[in-house]
N, CA and C atoms as an extended XYZ file, in Angstrom:
444
Properties=species:S:1:pos:R:3:atomname:S:1:resname:S:1:resid:I:1 pbc="F F F"
N        38.454      -20.913      105.337 N   MET     1
C        39.686      -21.392      105.088 CA  MET     1
C        40.018      -21.914      103.621 C   MET     1
N        38.931      -22.381      103.363 N   LYS     2
C        38.605      -23.359      101.608 CA  LYS     2
C        38.659      -22.163      100.947 C   LYS     2
N        37.721      -21.000      101.427 N   ASN     3
C        37.713      -19.798      100.248 CA  ASN     3
C        38.896      -18.933      100.327 C   ASN     3
N        39.981      -19.042      101.166 N   ILE     4
C        41.179      -18.476      100.939 CA  ILE     4
C        42.476      -19.314      100.142 C   ILE     4
N        42.017      -21.009      100.673 N   MET     5
C        42.770      -21.530       99.405 CA  MET     5
C        42.171      -21.367       97.867 C   MET     5
N        40.681      -21.355       98.078 N   ILE     6
C        40.740      -21.073       96.285 CA  ILE     6
C        41.205      -19.860       95.931 C   ILE     6
N        40.812      -18.937       96.613 N   LEU     7
C        41.615      -17.328       96.009 CA  LEU     7
C        43.191      -17.291       96.016 C   LEU     7
N        43.946      -17.942       97.026 N   THR     8
C        45.228      -18.329       96.479 CA  THR     8
C        45.299      -19.135       94.957 C   THR     8
N        44.766      -20.453       94.743 N   ALA     9
C        45.033      -20.734       93.892 CA  ALA     9
C        44.478      -19.800       92.467 C   ALA     9
N        43.523      -19.198       92.377 N   VAL    10
C        43.039      -18.065       91.374 CA  VAL    10
C        44.246      -17.235       91.045 C   VAL    10
N        44.987      -16.462       92.366 N   ALA    11
C        45.752      -15.481       92.033 CA  ALA    11
C        46.878      -15.957       91.347 C   ALA    11
N        47.639      -17.574       91.880 N   GLY    12
C        48.780      -18.039       91.238 CA  GLY    12
C        48.654      -18.214       89.868 C   GLY    12
N        47.163      -18.616       89.328 N   VAL    13
C        47.264      -19.159       87.731 CA  VAL    13
C        47.094      -17.616       87.563 C   VAL    13
N        46.572      -16.534       87.917 N   LEU    14
C        46.526      -15.501       87.096 CA  LEU    14
C        48.066      -14.868       87.163 C   LEU    14
N        48.784      -15.183       87.830 N   SER    15
C        50.041      -14.792       87.769 CA  SER    15
C        50.884      -15.422       87.070 C   SER    15
N        50.610      -16.950       86.601 N   LEU    16
C        51.497      -17.673       86.007 CA  LEU    16
C        50.778      -17.398       84.289 C   LEU    16
N        49.805      -17.237       84.233 N   THR    17
C        49.022      -16.671       82.783 CA  THR    17
C        49.298      -15.502       82.160 C   THR    17
N        49.757      -14.553       82.975 N   GLY    18
C        49.777      -13.437       82.667 CA  GLY    18
C        48.562      -12.458       82.678 C   GLY    18
N        47.768      -13.465       82.900 N   CYS    19
C        46.170      -12.499       82.936 CA  CYS    19
C        45.795      -11.677       84.136 C   CYS    19
N        45.349      -10.447       83.772 N   SER    20
C        45.097       -9.217       84.878 CA  SER    20
C        43.497       -9.860       85.399 C   SER    20
N        42.473      -10.434       84.593 N   THR    21
C        41.469      -10.396       85.455 CA  THR    21
C        41.209      -11.879       85.560 C   THR    21
N        39.930      -12.220       86.251 N   ILE    22
C        39.456      -13.354       85.831 CA  ILE    22
C        38.661      -13.607       84.750 C   ILE    22
N        38.408      -12.526       84.060 N   ASP    23
C        37.492      -12.803       82.733 CA  ASP    23
C        38.383      -13.429       81.434 C   ASP    23
N        40.006      -12.732       81.792 N   ASN    24
C        40.879      -13.457       80.786 CA  ASN    24
C        41.073      -15.153       81.015 C   ASN    24
N        41.038      -15.525       82.488 N   VAL    25
C        41.360      -16.854       82.672 CA  VAL    25
C        40.228      -17.735       81.923 C   VAL    25
N        38.996      -17.204       82.479 N   LEU    26
C        37.670      -17.683       81.706 CA  LEU    26
C        37.554      -17.844       80.708 C   LEU    26
N        38.060      -16.491       79.653 N   GLY    27
C        37.913      -16.652       78.284 CA  GLY    27
C        36.579      -16.042       77.922 C   GLY    27
N        36.201      -14.371       78.564 N   THR    28
C        35.117      -14.148       78.575 CA  THR    28
C        35.475      -12.227       78.036 C   THR    28
N        36.957      -12.220       78.196 N   ASN    29
C        37.261      -11.151       77.579 CA  ASN    29
C        38.468      -10.662       76.727 C   ASN    29
N        38.225      -10.437       75.434 N   LEU    30
C        39.003      -10.366       74.192 CA  LEU    30
C        39.985       -8.913       74.535 C   LEU    30
N        40.094       -8.531       76.016 N   ALA    31
C        40.988       -7.044       75.855 CA  ALA    31
C        42.429       -7.241       76.003 C   ALA    31
N        42.807       -8.368       76.495 N   GLY    32
C        44.075       -8.708       76.397 CA  GLY    32
C        44.651       -9.344       74.915 C   GLY    32
N        43.974       -8.964       73.943 N   MET    33
C        44.732       -9.608       72.390 CA  MET    33
C        45.580       -8.378       71.817 C   MET    33
N        46.842       -8.883       71.690 N   ASN    34
C        47.735       -7.601       70.984 CA  ASN    34
C        47.344       -8.313       69.128 C   ASN    34
N        47.545       -7.000       68.652 N   ASP    35
C        46.911       -7.022       67.319 CA  ASP    35
C        48.127       -7.863       66.447 C   ASP    35
N        47.000       -8.485       66.085 N   LYS    36
C        48.008       -9.552       64.992 CA  LYS    36
C        48.245      -10.591       65.291 C   LYS    36
N        47.930      -11.097       66.602 N   GLN    37
C        47.952      -12.429       67.125 CA  GLN    37
C        47.456      -12.919       67.418 C   GLN    37
N        48.090      -14.360       67.111 N   ALA    38
C        47.339      -15.834       66.538 CA  ALA    38
C        46.997      -16.357       67.681 C   ALA    38
N        45.412      -16.753       67.873 N   THR    39
C        45.176      -17.239       69.008 CA  THR    39
C        45.000      -18.840       69.253 C   THR    39
N        46.569      -19.591       68.580 N   SER    40
C        46.430      -20.484       68.706 CA  SER    40
C        47.612      -20.933       68.630 C   SER    40
N        48.380      -22.366       69.173 N   SER    41
C        49.802      -22.594       68.937 CA  SER    41
C        49.878      -23.826       68.386 C   SER    41
N        48.287      -24.581       67.613 N   MET    42
C        48.400      -25.824       67.472 CA  MET    42
C        48.694      -25.868       65.935 C   MET    42
N        48.851      -26.845       65.481 N   GLY    43
C        49.140      -27.124       64.010 CA  GLY    43
C        48.034      -26.571       63.405 C   GLY    43
N        48.166      -26.472       61.820 N   MET    44
C        47.235      -25.687       61.090 CA  MET    44
C        46.381      -26.109       60.852 C   MET    44
N        46.117      -27.086       60.766 N   ASN    45
C        44.602      -28.173       60.522 CA  ASN    45
C        43.706      -27.851       61.541 C   ASN    45
N        44.304      -28.046       62.761 N   ASN    46
C        43.402      -27.724       64.274 CA  ASN    46
C        43.514      -26.023       64.722 C   ASN    46
N        43.984      -24.975       64.312 N   ALA    47
C        44.209      -24.005       64.530 CA  ALA    47
C        42.949      -22.902       65.185 C   ALA    47
N        42.841      -22.450       66.052 N   VAL    48
C        41.263      -21.761       65.861 CA  VAL    48
C        41.984      -20.141       64.528 C   VAL    48
N        40.917      -20.159       63.746 N   PRO    49
C        41.826      -19.694       62.489 CA  PRO    49
C        41.333      -17.788       62.724 C   PRO    49
N        41.399      -17.207       63.967 N   VAL    50
C        41.660      -15.938       64.221 CA  VAL    50
C        42.734      -15.015       64.790 C   VAL    50
N        42.345      -14.157       64.432 N   SER    51
C        43.616      -13.298       65.025 CA  SER    51
C        42.844      -11.827       65.567 C   SER    51
N        43.864      -10.832       65.719 N   SER    52
C        43.216       -9.378       66.331 CA  SER    52
C        44.259       -8.918       65.337 C   SER    52
N        43.596       -7.660       64.760 N   LEU    53
C        44.563       -6.871       64.156 CA  LEU    53
C        43.252       -5.548       63.837 C   LEU    53
N        44.406       -4.271       63.961 N   ASN    54
C        43.480       -3.250       64.101 CA  ASN    54
C        42.233       -3.278       65.228 C   ASN    54
N        42.769       -4.234       66.576 N   GLY    55
C        41.724       -4.103       67.400 CA  GLY    55
C        40.567       -4.700       67.210 C   GLY    55
N        40.228       -5.491       66.182 N   VAL    56
C        39.136       -6.060       66.216 CA  VAL    56
C        39.604       -8.011       65.161 C   VAL    56
N        38.837       -8.348       65.328 N   LEU    57
C        38.966      -10.354       65.225 CA  LEU    57
C        38.508      -10.215       63.548 C   LEU    57
N        39.736      -10.744       63.580 N   VAL    58
C        39.828      -11.196       61.724 CA  VAL    58
C        40.133      -12.563       61.585 C   VAL    58
N        39.847      -13.418       60.705 N   ASP    59
C        40.553      -14.401       59.978 CA  ASP    59
C        41.745      -14.308       59.911 C   ASP    59
N        42.652      -15.283       60.793 N   SER    60
C        43.999      -15.102       60.211 CA  SER    60
C        44.697      -15.705       58.786 C   SER    60
N        44.070      -16.246       58.320 N   ARG    61
C        44.400      -16.818       56.785 CA  ARG    61
C        43.952      -15.514       55.923 C   ARG    61
N        43.188      -14.492       55.701 N   ASN    62
C        43.145      -13.732       54.993 CA  ASN    62
C        42.900      -12.200       55.604 C   ASN    62
N        42.967      -12.006       57.197 N   ASN    63
C        42.698      -11.207       57.539 CA  ASN    63
C        41.320      -10.060       57.181 C   ASN    63
N        40.112      -10.804       56.766 N   MET    64
C        38.676      -10.221       56.696 CA  MET    64
C        38.172      -10.114       58.135 C   MET    64
N        37.661       -9.051       58.268 N   THR    65
C        37.244       -8.919       59.355 CA  THR    65
C        35.891       -9.852       59.919 C   THR    65
N        35.524      -10.201       61.415 N   LEU    66
C        34.556      -11.189       61.498 CA  LEU    66
C        33.892      -10.352       62.160 C   LEU    66
N        32.491      -10.411       62.573 N   TYR    67
C        30.920      -10.286       62.835 CA  TYR    67
C        30.470      -10.849       63.566 C   TYR    67
N        29.851      -10.583       64.869 N   THR    68
C        28.713      -11.128       65.187 CA  THR    68
C        27.393      -10.695       65.119 C   THR    68
N        26.302      -11.303       65.381 N   PHE    69
C        24.563      -11.146       64.506 CA  PHE    69
C        23.969      -11.066       66.280 C   PHE    69
N        23.473       -9.868       66.823 N   ASP    70
C        22.933       -9.838       68.583 CA  ASP    70
C        21.790      -10.629       68.018 C   ASP    70
N        21.032      -11.307       66.818 N   LYS    71
C        19.717      -12.207       67.292 CA  LYS    71
C        20.515      -13.501       67.317 C   LYS    71
N        21.938      -13.751       67.682 N   ASP    72
C        22.174      -15.342       67.719 CA  ASP    72
C        21.862      -15.308       69.171 C   ASP    72
N        21.742      -16.913       69.688 N   THR    73
C        22.328      -17.180       70.817 CA  THR    73
C        23.062      -17.867       70.845 C   THR    73
N        23.303      -18.462       72.249 N   MET    74
C        24.530      -19.355       72.774 CA  MET    74
C        25.040      -20.290       71.524 C   MET    74
N        25.798      -20.530       71.148 N   ASN    75
C        26.248      -21.362       69.921 CA  ASN    75
C        25.274      -21.809       68.887 C   ASN    75
N        24.227      -20.564       68.585 N   LYS    76
C        23.209      -21.176       67.805 CA  LYS    76
C        22.803      -20.006       66.776 C   LYS    76
N        23.223      -20.299       65.475 N   SER    77
C        22.628      -19.112       64.726 CA  SER    77
C        21.771      -19.265       63.927 C   SER    77
N        21.261      -17.611       64.152 N   ASN    78
C        19.830      -17.182       63.557 CA  ASN    78
C        19.945      -16.700       62.201 C   ASN    78
N        21.269      -16.767       61.489 N   CYS    79
C        21.144      -16.003       60.156 CA  CYS    79
C        21.214      -17.392       59.353 C   CYS    79
N        20.426      -16.979       58.447 N   LEU    80
C        19.721      -18.636       57.526 CA  LEU    80
C        19.406      -18.138       56.155 C   LEU    80
N        19.355      -18.610       55.277 N   GLY    81
C        19.078      -18.564       54.073 CA  GLY    81
C        19.423      -17.293       53.312 C   GLY    81
N        19.358      -16.342       52.953 N   ASP    82
C        19.354      -15.127       52.211 CA  ASP    82
C        20.325      -14.015       53.498 C   ASP    82
N        20.294      -14.396       54.500 N   CYS    83
C        21.195      -13.895       55.330 CA  CYS    83
C        22.397      -14.276       55.569 C   CYS    83
N        22.447      -15.570       54.973 N   LEU    84
C        23.858      -16.123       55.088 CA  LEU    84
C        24.412      -16.215       54.009 C   LEU    84
N        24.057      -15.815       53.254 N   LYS    85
C        24.524      -15.170       51.679 CA  LYS    85
C        25.046      -13.924       51.810 C   LYS    85
N        24.884      -13.068       52.774 N   ALA    86
C        25.044      -12.057       52.900 CA  ALA    86
C        26.191      -11.822       53.983 C   ALA    86
N        25.875      -12.889       54.588 N   TRP    87
C        26.759      -13.220       56.016 CA  TRP    87
C        27.108      -14.518       56.177 C   TRP    87
N        28.262      -14.657       55.411 N   PRO    88
C        28.856      -15.968       55.303 CA  PRO    88
C        29.396      -16.249       57.106 C   PRO    88
N        29.595      -17.337       57.222 N   ALA    89
C        29.687      -18.307       58.513 CA  ALA    89
C        31.250      -18.576       58.163 C   ALA    89
N        32.065      -18.421       59.784 N   LEU    90
C        33.357      -18.554       59.421 CA  LEU    90
C        33.403      -20.364       60.019 C   LEU    90
N        33.314      -20.756       58.651 N   LYS    91
C        33.426      -22.113       58.865 CA  LYS    91
C        34.285      -22.771       59.634 C   LYS    91
N        33.743      -24.090       59.980 N   ALA    92
C        34.906      -24.899       60.857 CA  ALA    92
C        34.427      -26.400       60.631 C   ALA    92
N        35.333      -27.458       61.220 N   THR    93
C        34.855      -28.915       60.920 CA  THR    93
C        34.737      -29.733       61.925 C   THR    93
N        33.926      -30.650       62.416 N   LYS    94
C        34.043      -31.525       63.456 CA  LYS    94
C        35.159      -31.543       64.065 C   LYS    94
N        36.083      -31.726       63.490 N   GLY    95
C        37.323      -32.047       64.586 CA  GLY    95
C        38.092      -30.816       64.795 C   GLY    95
N        38.008      -29.682       64.427 N   ASN    96
C        38.670      -28.567       64.959 CA  ASN    96
C        38.832      -28.648       66.362 C   ASN    96
N        39.929      -28.037       67.119 N   THR    97
C        39.753      -28.027       68.441 CA  THR    97
C        39.632      -26.993       68.948 C   THR    97
N        38.837      -26.567       70.353 N   THR    98
C        38.943      -25.449       70.249 CA  THR    98
C        39.476      -24.882       71.823 C   THR    98
N        40.296      -23.611       72.038 N   LEU    99
C        40.691      -22.746       72.982 CA  LEU    99
C        40.176      -21.809       72.998 C   LEU    99
N        39.874      -21.823       74.588 N   GLY   100
C        40.106      -20.286       75.203 CA  GLY   100
C        37.869      -20.117       75.136 C   GLY   100
N        38.046      -18.712       74.907 N   GLN   101
C        36.977      -18.440       74.316 CA  GLN   101
C        36.035      -18.861       72.696 C   GLN   101
N        37.225      -19.676       71.918 N   TYR   102
C        37.047      -19.825       70.937 CA  TYR   102
C        36.190      -21.284       70.855 C   TYR   102
N        35.501      -21.665       70.369 N   SER   103
C        34.687      -22.682       70.160 CA  SER   103
C        34.008      -23.352       69.181 C   SER   103
N        33.499      -24.432       68.374 N   THR   104
C        32.804      -24.812       67.324 CA  THR   104
C        31.444      -25.081       67.684 C   THR   104
N        30.559      -24.964       67.059 N   PHE   105
C        28.765      -25.800       66.808 CA  PHE   105
C        28.449      -26.111       65.850 C   PHE   105
N        27.153      -26.817       65.655 N   GLN   106
C        26.873      -27.589       64.377 CA  GLN   106
C        25.573      -26.668       64.124 C   GLN   106
N        25.657      -25.914       63.129 N   ARG   107
C        24.402      -25.742       62.791 CA  ARG   107
C        23.094      -26.617       62.404 C   ARG   107
N        21.759      -26.083       62.162 N   ASP   108
C        20.790      -26.662       61.538 CA  ASP   108
C        21.046      -27.204       60.567 C   ASP   108
N        21.976      -26.951       59.333 N   ASP   109
C        22.071      -27.632       58.462 CA  ASP   109
C        23.162      -28.688       58.595 C   ASP   109
N        23.981      -28.958       59.328 N   GLY   110
C        25.022      -30.062       59.811 CA  GLY   110
C        26.337      -29.312       59.631 C   GLY   110
N        26.750      -28.250       59.194 N   SER   111
C        27.906      -27.570       59.099 CA  SER   111
C        28.154      -27.057       60.406 C   SER   111
N        29.561      -26.738       60.486 N   TYR   112
C        29.915      -26.344       61.658 CA  TYR   112
C        30.361      -24.744       61.742 C   TYR   112
N        30.630      -23.945       62.348 N   GLN   113
C        30.787      -22.863       62.531 CA  GLN   113
C        31.847      -22.404       63.956 C   GLN   113
N        32.869      -21.554       63.638 N   TRP   114
C        33.637      -21.300       64.938 CA  TRP   114
C        32.755      -19.835       65.527 C   TRP   114
N        33.050      -20.004       66.891 N   ALA   115
C        32.239      -19.297       67.431 CA  ALA   115
C        33.273      -18.395       68.991 C   ALA   115
N        32.814      -17.554       69.034 N   VAL   116
C        33.382      -16.333       70.637 CA  VAL   116
C        32.730      -16.307       71.314 C   VAL   116
N        33.159      -16.873       72.498 N   ASN   117
C        32.361      -16.603       73.832 CA  ASN   117
C        30.819      -17.183       73.441 C   ASN   117
N        30.924      -18.125       72.891 N   GLY   118
C        29.531      -18.504       72.018 CA  GLY   118
C        28.287      -17.652       71.203 C   GLY   118
N        29.101      -16.637       70.799 N   LYS   119
C        28.607      -16.046       69.501 CA  LYS   119
C        29.315      -16.463       68.182 C   LYS   119
N        28.369      -16.712       67.372 N   PRO   120
C        28.314      -17.035       65.993 CA  PRO   120
C        29.352      -16.522       65.370 C   PRO   120
N        30.346      -16.368       64.283 N   LEU   121
C        30.993      -15.601       63.859 CA  LEU   121
C        31.010      -15.754       62.269 C   LEU   121
N        30.831      -14.441       61.852 N   TYR   122
C        30.445      -14.243       60.199 CA  TYR   122
C        31.748      -13.418       59.550 C   TYR   122
N        31.564      -13.508       58.318 N   TYR   123
C        32.094      -12.171       57.396 CA  TYR   123
C        30.632      -11.431       56.912 C   TYR   123
N        31.479      -10.344       56.401 N   PHE   124
C        30.250       -9.445       55.779 CA  PHE   124
C        30.566       -9.237       53.894 C   PHE   124
N        29.796       -9.945       52.690 N   VAL   125
C        29.939       -9.913       51.625 CA  VAL   125
C        30.649       -8.498       51.265 C   VAL   125
N        30.017       -7.702       51.270 N   LYS   126
C        30.579       -6.122       51.136 CA  LYS   126
C        32.204       -5.863       51.536 C   LYS   126
N        32.384       -6.550       51.980 N   ASP   127
C        33.959       -6.631       52.617 CA  ASP   127
C        34.949       -6.631       51.359 C   ASP   127
N        35.463       -6.153       51.199 N   LYS   128
C        36.481       -6.593       49.574 CA  LYS   128
C        38.193       -7.058       49.824 C   LYS   128
N        38.291       -6.393       50.968 N   LYS   129
C        39.467       -6.431       51.292 CA  LYS   129
C        40.042       -6.191       53.117 C   LYS   129
N        40.979       -7.032       53.379 N   ALA   130
C        41.675       -6.873       54.429 CA  ALA   130
C        41.483       -5.767       55.237 C   ALA   130
N        40.804       -5.258       56.450 N   GLY   131
C        40.652       -3.997       56.687 CA  GLY   131
C        39.035       -3.491       56.548 C   GLY   131
N        38.558       -4.161       55.937 N   ASP   132
C        37.328       -3.198       55.639 CA  ASP   132
C        36.174       -3.702       57.104 C   ASP   132
N        35.318       -2.983       57.643 N   MET   133
C        34.361       -3.322       58.001 CA  MET   133
C        33.334       -2.609       57.788 C   MET   133
N        32.741       -2.359       56.860 N   MET   134
C        31.638       -1.886       55.761 CA  MET   134
C        30.228       -2.762       56.783 C   MET   134
N        30.483       -4.114       57.429 N   GLY   135
C        29.119       -4.714       57.955 CA  GLY   135
C        28.957       -4.094       59.521 C   GLY   135
N        30.174       -3.161       60.295 N   ASP   136
C        30.008       -2.814       61.459 CA  ASP   136
C        28.505       -1.927       61.546 C   ASP   136
N        27.682       -2.345       62.721 N   ASN   137
C        26.469       -1.911       63.321 CA  ASN   137
C        25.096       -1.886       62.030 C   ASN   137
N        25.907       -2.608       60.871 N   VAL   138
C        24.312       -2.704       60.204 CA  VAL   138
C        23.247       -3.060       60.750 C   VAL   138
N        22.198       -2.304       60.494 N   LYS   139
C        20.868       -2.721       61.136 CA  LYS   139
C        21.062       -2.634       62.433 C   LYS   139
N        21.870       -1.787       63.341 N   ASN   140
C        22.091       -2.311       64.894 CA  ASN   140
C        22.494       -3.296       65.468 C   ASN   140
N        22.097       -4.424       64.439 N   VAL   141
C        22.479       -6.168       65.045 CA  VAL   141
C        24.058       -6.288       64.657 C   VAL   141
N        24.558       -5.976       63.724 N   TRP   142
C        25.800       -6.423       63.297 CA  TRP   142
C        27.102       -6.154       63.656 C   TRP   142
N        28.104       -6.419       64.421 N   HIS   143
C        29.147       -5.795       65.064 CA  HIS   143
C        30.223       -6.664       64.676 C   HIS   143
N        31.476       -5.889       64.939 N   VAL   144
C        32.705       -6.377       64.801 CA  VAL   144
C        33.307       -6.626       66.216 C   VAL   144
N        33.961       -7.432       66.045 N   VAL   145
C        34.613       -7.804       67.549 CA  VAL   145
C        35.631       -7.093       68.265 C   VAL   145
N        35.399       -6.532       68.975 N   LYS   146
C        36.847       -5.415       69.686 CA  LYS   146
C        37.282       -6.573       70.482 C   LYS   146
N        38.808       -6.251       70.026 N   THR   147
C        39.583       -7.019       70.916 CA  THR   147
C        40.378       -6.093       71.690 C   THR   147
N        40.181       -5.022       71.641 N   LYS   148
C        41.078       -4.099       72.933 CA  LYS   148
C        39.890       -3.166       73.708 C   LYS   148
């Protein structure tokens, strides 16, 4: 009986939120994002600064492509020193409000960085204009974050 009640509650949440899978409710699936959709309706100071554009995650302030690094672990960046010069972090502040699959974490240097599903987010210095994706699959460890 308890299991039926839980399943009914989950089905209700899914129907109310318009999500089609439990991944969307838990924030583990980016496939439901529409192009050029801001991910937060909070005030600008606390908004998650990402959007979806052309099927990939971008910084909503400048439409620059965002990347993840395979060598990172959950809410932990392993991109330091020269790596960070080539792959600048998507900076956050201590007071940023997190939303769904988006969170912030404190880097080893004390600064804060945005993450999606626990994976730190970065830019690539060779991307010069919005829409550039020069960093996708660099050394088979850097990847755009696909939203479709």
